[in-house]
VOGU-3710 file (C-alpha; in Angstrom, 3 decimals, decimal comma):
1> xxxxxxxxxx> 103,907/65,781/-136,827  103,466/62,330/-135,149  101,371/61,566/-138,349  103,633/62,541/-140,702  106,487/60,535/-139,274  103,931/57,957/-139,128  102,844/57,834/-142,583  106,694/59,121/-143,827  107,816/55,518/-141,984  104,832/53,664/-143,380
11> xxxxxxxxxx> 105,763/55,264/-147,165  109,307/53,488/-146,475  108,548/50,532/-145,423  106,428/49,754/-148,329  108,946/51,083/-150,668  111,288/48,686/-149,091  108,795/45,610/-149,219  108,127/46,553/-152,642  112,219/46,449/-153,810  112,560/43,211/-152,255
21> xxxxxxxxxx> 109,495/41,564/-153,682  110,946/42,670/-157,643  114,274/41,575/-156,544  113,285/38,106/-155,503  111,548/37,460/-158,584  114,891/38,991/-161,011  116,838/35,920/-162,154  120,359/36,558/-163,348  123,094/33,702/-164,860  126,254/33,512/-165,819
31> xxxxxxxxxx> 127,686/31,882/-168,611  131,517/31,622/-169,549  132,804/31,969/-172,399  136,319/30,770/-172,266  134,927/27,430/-171,024  132,491/27,381/-173,714  135,320/27,853/-176,745  137,699/25,132/-175,197  135,108/22,058/-173,996  132,383/22,616/-176,649
41> xxxxxxxxxx> 132,523/19,949/-179,329  131,811/22,289/-181,713  134,828/24,339/-180,177  137,068/21,029/-180,564  135,629/20,268/-183,864  136,842/24,057/-184,924  140,373/23,267/-183,981  140,603/20,000/-185,582  139,723/21,624/-188,877  141,674/24,476/-188,597
51> xxxxxxxxxx> 145,062/22,154/-187,417  144,111/20,167/-190,505  143,924/23,462/-192,891  146,639/24,794/-191,683  149,206/21,577/-191,041  150,680/21,326/-194,216  151,210/25,443/-193,872  152,417/24,434/-190,759  154,963/21,725/-191,780  156,164/23,816/-194,971
61> xxxxxxxxxx> 157,022/26,404/-192,491  159,259/24,254/-190,011  160,664/22,665/-193,168  162,100/26,092/-194,554  163,557/26,839/-190,922  165,361/23,759/-190,557  167,132/24,689/-193,950  167,598/28,365/-193,477  168,939/27,053/-189,740  171,054/24,464/-192,127
71> xxxxxxxxxx> 172,240/27,095/-194,700  173,683/29,072/-191,517  175,505/26,622/-190,195  176,776/26,000/-193,693  177,638/29,469/-193,881  179,542/29,770/-190,445  181,471/26,592/-191,589  182,171/27,471/-195,212  183,101/31,115/-193,869  186,511/31,241/-193,686
81> xxxxxxxxxx> 187,284/29,506/-196,578  185,509/31,525/-199,132  186,115/34,694/-201,365  185,116/38,066/-200,075  182,571/37,743/-202,861  181,275/34,756/-201,844  180,764/35,424/-198,726  179,077/38,893/-199,579  177,235/36,618/-201,954  176,218/34,200/-199,105
91> xxxxxxxxxx> 175,051/36,702/-196,657  172,805/38,564/-198,885  171,175/34,841/-200,046  170,957/34,098/-196,306  169,284/37,763/-195,645  167,072/37,010/-198,730  166,063/33,597/-197,300  165,197/35,065/-193,515  162,956/37,666/-194,704  161,113/35,292/-197,183
101> xxxxxxxxxx> 161,059/32,742/-193,664  159,386/35,789/-191,833  156,975/37,229/-194,523  155,255/33,405/-194,696  155,282/33,057/-190,657  153,757/36,533/-190,877  151,238/35,323/-193,649  150,781/31,823/-192,218  150,131/33,786/-188,363  147,693/36,117/-190,239
111> xxxxxxxxxx> 145,850/33,496/-192,170  145,453/31,258/-189,082  144,240/34,297/-186,681  141,348/35,523/-189,449  140,512/31,531/-190,064  140,200/31,158/-185,998  138,142/33,985/-185,241  135,925/33,011/-187,979  135,336/29,462/-186,865  134,914/31,022/-183,139
121> xxxxxxxxxx> 132,420/33,227/-184,110  130,440/30,623/-185,207  130,758/28,817/-182,190  129,984/32,057/-180,263  126,898/32,025/-182,487  126,077/28,583/-181,551  126,477/29,806/-177,894  124,367/32,630/-177,689  121,522/30,817/-179,321  122,116/27,694/-176,542
131> xxxxxxxxxx> 122,442/30,699/-173,970  119,049/31,886/-174,935  117,264/28,505/-175,007  118,699/28,195/-171,559  117,157/31,479/-170,478  113,129/31,297/-172,429  113,099/27,674/-170,685  114,092/28,676/-167,105  113,247/32,445/-167,006  115,970/33,597/-166,493
141> xxxxxxxxxx> 116,190/37,889/-166,642  119,726/38,229/-167,324  122,701/36,243/-168,624  126,132/37,586/-168,297  129,957/36,878/-169,050  132,937/38,121/-168,140  132,301/39,011/-164,578  135,156/38,864/-161,571  133,225/37,406/-159,404  130,006/34,587/-159,322
151> xxxxxxxxxx> 128,519/32,671/-157,274  127,995/29,156/-158,792  124,686/28,776/-158,357  124,174/31,607/-161,193  126,770/29,547/-163,686  124,710/27,937/-166,256  128,048/27,256/-168,757  127,193/23,454/-167,956  123,640/23,712/-169,428  124,572/25,638/-172,108
161> xxxxxxxxx> 127,639/22,872/-173,048  125,208/20,534/-172,375  122,986/21,980/-175,925  125,878/22,422/-177,782  127,135/19,243/-177,341  124,189/17,548/-178,210  123,794/19,744/-181,201  120,684/21,452/-180,933  120,692/24,730/-182,019
//
């Protein structure tokens, strides 16, 4: 009976020591995607590109908002002196202006979001290549993102940013 316990104990010790040896060779890295999308040169370049691409439309929308506000203020001033027909016509015109402004704002936002997603995807594709480059060079078994907690010794974000900012692919 004692030999059976001894064999079981030795087997358990061997299993634990083998799993510890395997765990020591396992290397994990972490990438902070938010930092990649805000601090990398490709992300900043994409943001500048979007601002240039959409600045004219944004200014037009702001001008239209100012014009709509001025229309509303003028209507409020003139309303007491307008006839019922004139008041109704201006209210209808104001409602049409409001609908047009809302439609244009919605279209602008949809177009901007679509282009932002396209540009972001390109940045993330480049980041994925950089992560693979770091993982291959430093022999990482797993690189993760979106975690609740990570020890800074596992964070490889700075290395990925360095590759992205140097223009390496």
